[in-house]
Structures are given as C-alpha cells and as structure tokens.
N, C-alpha and C positions, 0 to 999 in steps of 0.2 A: 533596543527594545528591552524592557524589563524581563530579566531571566525568570522571575517568579511567575509572571504572566504567561510566558512561553511554556513553562512547565505545566501550569494549570490547563492551558489549551491542549497540549499534547496528551495529558492524562485524560481530559474530557473526550478527546477524539477516539479513545479506545471504546467508547460506547455511550456517551451522554450527548445525544443530539441537541437537546434544548440548551445545554451549557455551551456547546460549540457555537450555536447560533448567537447566543448572548455575548460570548467573547468576541466573535467576529463583528458584531454590531459596535462593540467598544473599540476594537482595533482590527480593522480589515487586513492589515499587513501580517497578521498571525497566520494567514493561509500559507505564507512562504517561510514560516519560522521552522527551525529545527532545534532539537535538544541533543546534546551529547551526554549520554548517561554514564560515560566513562569507558575507558578501554576501546575507544573509537567506535562506540555504539551510538550512531546518529539515528534520530527518528524524527520524522515530520508528522503532522496531523494526518495526512493522507496515508503515510506508512502505517500509523497506528490503526486507522480504520481498515486498511487492507489486511493486516495480519490477524485482525480479530473478526473479519467478515462483516463489518458494519457498512453495508451498501449505502444506506441513507446518508451516513456521514461522508463517505467517499464521494458520492454524487454531489452533495452540497459543496464540498471543498472544490471539486472540479468545476462546478458551476461558478465558483468564486475565484477562478484562475489558478488553482493549484496545478502543479506540474505533474502530468501523467508519467508513470514509470511502469516497468514491466511487472512489478509486484501488484500494483493496484489494477493493472490491466488483467492480470491473471485472476484476481479475486472477482473482478466485475464480469469476467467471462469474455473479454475482448480478444478472441482468438487471432484476429488479423494482426493486432499489435504484437502479441506474444510470438506468433509464428514468424513474423518478419524479423524480430530481434534475434530469435534463436537461430533462424536460417543465416542471418548475417554474422552473428557472434555465437557460435555453438557452445562455447564454454559457459554462457549465461544459464544453461540448463542447471548448473550447480550454484547459481547466484544465491546469495543470502541477504535478506533485508535486515531491518532493525532487529536487535536481540539475537542475530544469527539465524533467524527463521528462514528456512529454505523456500524457494520459489514454489515448489510443489505444494507446500503447506498453505500458501496463499490461495492457490487454486482450490484446494480442499475446502477452505473457509468460505469460498464463494457459493457453495451449495450447488443446487441444480442448475442455476444460470451459468455456472463456471464449468459444468461437466465437460463440454467440448475441449476446453483448455486443459483440464485435468487429463483427459484421455490422450490428448496430443502430447503433453509432457511425459506421460507414462510410456507412450509409444517411442518417443525419442530416447528415453532412458534405456528401454529394452534394446533399442538398436545399438546403443553404446556398449552393451554387455557382451 
C-alpha cells in the first residue's frame, strides 16, 4: 500500500471523519494499516482515534473490521474488555499506545462514556501503590 496514502489516513483518523470515510471508500484495507512515525512509534487509524477521543471515527473503523485493542476499549468505555485484559496481564496498567500515550489518558479522552473505565484504572493504580 502507498505509504503516502497510509499517512494521510492515519492523520485523518485523528479527527476528520469525512476524510476517513472518503479514504476508506477508495481503499478499504486502510482500516488495517499502520504508520511507523520513527523510534518504534507505530500508530493505526483506530489508535489515532482512541488517543484523541474521536468516538465516531473509532466506531466507524471497528464497524469496518478494525482490530479492537485495550486503548480503544478504554476510550470507548468498554470496561469488560479493559478489566479482563488487566486482570489477565496486570502490567498492562502501564501500557502505552501510539506516541507513548498511557492507557489512562485514553480513558480520560473517552469522556463521560469512559468514566467507569477511568475509575477502574485509577483504583488499580492506587492498589499498586
């Protein structure tokens, strides 16, 4: 796939829903594309939407077969997914997504819908201290 097209898609996924839709119409496989910004900083469209709190874009990408991860689950407020992963892999509490953005920040970006996830993550952090 053309690297310039992937770059355009990932940038759009940070907040431009109409552009994401247009690019997916041209190349549906973009939903699975990732960009290495350097220094092992990998980012997908879903990751971009997750760390910027763009629920509409994240839901569109998931509806088009994007692969759910803990970061998007945290932003979307899916406590069941986040809890199950943290319970199974406790060190994921310190996981960092694209650009080194922590899991907790993704939950914060989810706003009111992600409040249960944020509260869960904060309680788990307090338990570790």
